C-alpha positions in Angstrom: 27.5 37.6 0.1 29.9 35.9 2.6 28.6 38.1 5.4 25.1 37.0 4.9 26.1 33.4 4.2 28.3 33.1 7.2 25.6 34.5 9.6 22.7 32.8 8.1 24.4 29.3 7.8 25.7 29.4 11.3 22.4 30.6 12.7 20.4 27.9 10.9 22.8 25.1 11.7 23.1 25.8 15.3 19.3 26.4 15.8 18.2 23.4 13.9 20.7 21.1 15.6 19.7 22.3 19.1 16.0 22.2 18.2 16.3 18.6 16.9 18.3 17.6 20.0 15.6 19.1 22.3 12.8 17.5 20.4 14.4 14.0 20.4 16.0 14.1 23.9 14.1 16.4 26.1 10.5 16.9 25.0 10.1 13.6 23.1 6.7 14.2 21.3 5.2 11.7 19.0 6.2 12.2 16.1 9.3 14.0 17.0 8.6 16.9 14.5 5.1 17.7 15.9 4.4 21.3 14.8 2.9 22.2 18.2 6.5 21.8 19.7 8.8 22.2 16.7 7.6 25.6 15.4 7.6 27.7 18.6 10.9 26.1 19.7 12.6 26.7 16.4 11.2 30.3 16.3 12.6 31.2 19.7 16.0 29.6 18.8 16.2 31.3 15.5 15.2 34.7 16.8 17.6 34.8 19.7 20.4 33.2 17.7 20.1 35.7 15.0 20.7 38.5 17.6 23.8 36.9 19.0 25.3 36.0 15.6 24.7 39.5 14.3 26.3 41.1 17.3 29.3 38.8 17.1 29.9 39.2 13.4 29.5 43.0 13.6 32.1 43.1 16.4 34.5 40.9 14.5 34.4 43.0 11.4 34.5 46.3 13.2 37.4 45.4 15.3 39.3 43.9 12.4 39.0 47.1 10.5 39.8 49.3 13.5 42.9 47.2 14.3 44.1 46.5 10.8 47.6 48.0 11.4 48.0 46.0 14.6 47.0 42.8 12.9 49.3 43.4 10.0 52.2 44.2 12.3 51.7 40.9 14.1 51.6 39.0 10.8 54.9 40.7 9.8 56.4 39.5 13.1 55.5 35.9 12.2 52.3 35.3 13.9 49.7 33.2 12.2 46.3 34.6 11.2 44.7 32.9 14.1 47.2 34.3 16.6 46.9 37.8 15.1 43.1 38.0 15.7 42.7 35.7 18.7 41.8 38.7 21.0 39.4 40.0 18.4 37.6 36.6 18.1 37.3 36.3 21.9 35.9 39.8 22.2 33.4 39.1 19.4 32.3 35.9 21.1 31.8 37.8 24.4 29.8 40.5 22.7 27.6 37.9 20.9 26.7 36.2 24.1 25.9 39.3 26.1 22.2 39.4 24.9 21.3 35.9 26.2 23.4 36.3 29.4 21.3 39.4 30.1 18.1 37.7 29.4 19.0 34.7 31.6 20.1 37.0 34.4 16.7 38.9 34.5 14.3 36.1 33.7 11.7 35.7 36.4 13.1 38.4 38.7 13.0 41.7 36.7 10.9 40.4 33.8 8.6 37.5 33.1 9.6 36.0 29.7 6.8 35.7 27.1 6.4 31.9 27.0 6.2 31.6 30.7 3.6 34.3 31.0 1.6 32.7 28.2 1.6 29.4 29.8 0.5 30.8 33.2 -2.3 32.8 31.5 -3.4 29.6 29.7 -3.8 27.8 33.1 -0.5 25.9 33.5 0.9 25.6 36.9 3.5 28.3 37.5 6.2 25.8 38.4 5.7 23.9 35.2 5.9 27.1 33.2 9.1 28.1 35.0 10.7 24.7 34.2 9.8 25.1 30.5 11.2 28.6 30.5 14.5 27.5 32.0 14.8 24.8 29.5 14.1 27.3 26.7 16.7 29.7 28.1 19.4 27.0 28.2 18.5 25.9 24.8 18.8 29.4 23.5 22.0 29.9 25.2 23.4 26.8 23.7 22.2 27.7 20.1 23.5 31.2 20.5 26.9 30.0 21.7 27.2 27.4 19.0 26.0 29.9 16.3 28.4 32.6 17.5 31.4 30.2 17.6 30.6 29.0 14.1 30.1 32.4 12.6 33.3 33.7 14.2 35.4 30.9 13.1 34.1 31.0 9.4 34.1 34.8 9.4 37.7 35.1 10.8 38.9 32.4 8.3 37.4 34.5 5.5 39.3 37.6 6.5 42.6 36.1 5.5 43.6 34.6 2.1 45.6 31.3 1.7 48.9 33.1 2.5 47.6 34.5 5.8 47.3 38.1 4.4 44.6 40.2 5.9 42.0 41.0 3.4 39.8 43.9 4.7 38.4 44.3 1.3 36.4 41.2 1.9 34.5 43.0 4.6 32.5 45.1 2.2 32.8 43.2 -0.9 35.1 45.9 -2.6 
């Protein structure tokens, strides 16, 4: 359960907080929860954040299992749980951010993102469509980053018990 709860909770919290901030501060529709803006924005945030969080948690759990002996050796030498898996957490965050970094690096040059294409086909000026697409990419990057950090912090905390012992049995629920 904790794997689903960790990923789902961090994904929803980060996506909803970024969406509400964007609606209140950037877009400012009246009322702020206008479905025309809120539904597509939240959908894009949830979809992209889900990918990043899933990759980050997969990386965290896989590396923890692969490096179990190394982590336990560091714990035996007096390192705290956080110190013992600091490199794993950093690598998991990096892996979780790769999809959005790739999307941002190719947007508008190699590929035209769907929202921008849809706006242009609907008759919006291309510059306006590009501005909205950039805003969406930055919001998705913020949501993905926040979601990955939250998932990794909660997930790595769950890997250890109250006495800083590694509990790989919690990875699979055994």
